[in-house]
Every structure is written in structure tokens, then in C-alpha cells.
N, C-alpha and C positions, 0 to 999 in steps of 0.2 A: 689570524683574523686581519681583515683589511681595514686600514685606517681611513678616516674621512678624506685625507689628502690623496691616498691611493685610489679611492673611489672616484674622486674628481679627475685625477690623471687618466684613469681607465675610461671614464665617460668621454672626455674630450679627445683622447686618442682614437676611440671608436668613431666619434663624429668626424674627426679629421680624415680618417681612412674612408669612411662612407662618402664624404665630400669628394675625395679623389676618384673613387669608383663611379659615383654618379656623373661627375664631369667627364670622365673618360668615356663612359657610355653615351652621354649626350653628344660628344664630339665624334662618336663612331670610331674610336681608337681601340685597338686590341690591347690587351695587357702587355703582350710582347712588344708592340710598336711603342707604347708609352715608355717601357723600360729602355728600349734602344734610343728613342728621342731624348730621354732624360739622362742618358749615360749612367743607368743604374742596372745592376745585374738582374736578369729575369727572375732568378730564384728569390732575390730580395723582394722584388715587386710582388711576386706570388705570395710570399710570406706576409707582406704588409696587407694585401687585400684579404687574406684569410685571417687577419688579426692574430697571427702567430709571431710576428716580429714587431719590435718598436722601431719607428722610423727616426733616423738621425735628422738634425736640422739641415745639414748640407744636402741630404737626399730629398728632403721635403722641398727645399728651394729649387733644386734641379727639376723635380717633377712639376712644380707650379710654373716655373719660368720657361724651361726648355721643352718639357713634354706637353703641358696643357697650354703653353704660350699665353699666359695671363699674368697680371701683376699680383703680387702678394696681397696687396690691399683689396683687390677685387675678389681674390680667393676667399678671404676671411669676411668680407662684407656682404657678399651676395649669397644668401641662403645657407650659410654655414650652420646656423642653429634653427632649423625649421621646426623643431619640436615645440619651441615657444612662440612660433610665428613672428620672430623678431630677428634682426641681424645681430650677430655676435661680434663684439669688438674686443680687441686684445685687452683693453682696459677692463672690460667686464670679467675676463678670465683672471687677470691680476687681482682685481677686487675680491673675487670669490676665493681665490687661493689665500690672499692676505687675511681675509676674515676667518678662514678655517684655521690658519696657522695661529692667529692671535687668540682664537678661542681655546687652543690647546696649551697656551702658555699658563704657567702657574701665576696666581695673583701676587702682586708685590705686597710685601709686608710694610706696614706703616712704621716709620722710624720716629720715635718720640724725641723731640728736641730737649736737650738738657738746659735747665735754667739755673 
């Protein structure tokens, strides 16, 4: 059974890859050219776009900076979270993850002081 945290990770990984696919198509770049420009193996790029592989941070940065030729800030601020019609900020992701993790923690027991 998938935990809430795993669902959040899956949701944002899918959004991340969809953002890369959409930008690649907007720029008129083939999957192969994006892989070459980003210095990422074509088989990895294919796996990322098919949602079969998890992307490493290093490859994500290569794709954004070298392949798509944009800043990381622009990548995440311009249309990343279109479903909610708002821009997704890294702080929003952290907040959502923190809230989920905190809700999973067991409540602290109150310790009675000795008098």
C-alpha cells in the first residue's frame, strides 16, 4: 500500500517530467537532441519521459540548464503546477512534505512533573 508521502513523491515526479516534456515540445527539441544537449543517455531520457525511471538531481539540473537552457528558478516558477492554476514554489513542496511527515508522527506523551 502506498503511503501519503509516496503519493506526494509520485505526484510531483510526474509533474516534473510532464514539465520537461512540455518544455521540450515547446522548444521544438526532439527527445534525442535534449538527451545529447543535456549529456544524459538517450535510454535514460526515454525512461524519464515514459515515467519508468526516477530522475537524479544531477540529471534534472543538466536537463534544465544544458538541454532546456533555462534557470532552475524559471523552470519551477513558470507553469510547473498548472493543475491548481498557480505557480509552485519549492517552499510549497517542503511545506506539504513536512505537514505529511508531522501528521504521521505519534503524539508525544505528557510527562507529569514530580512535586
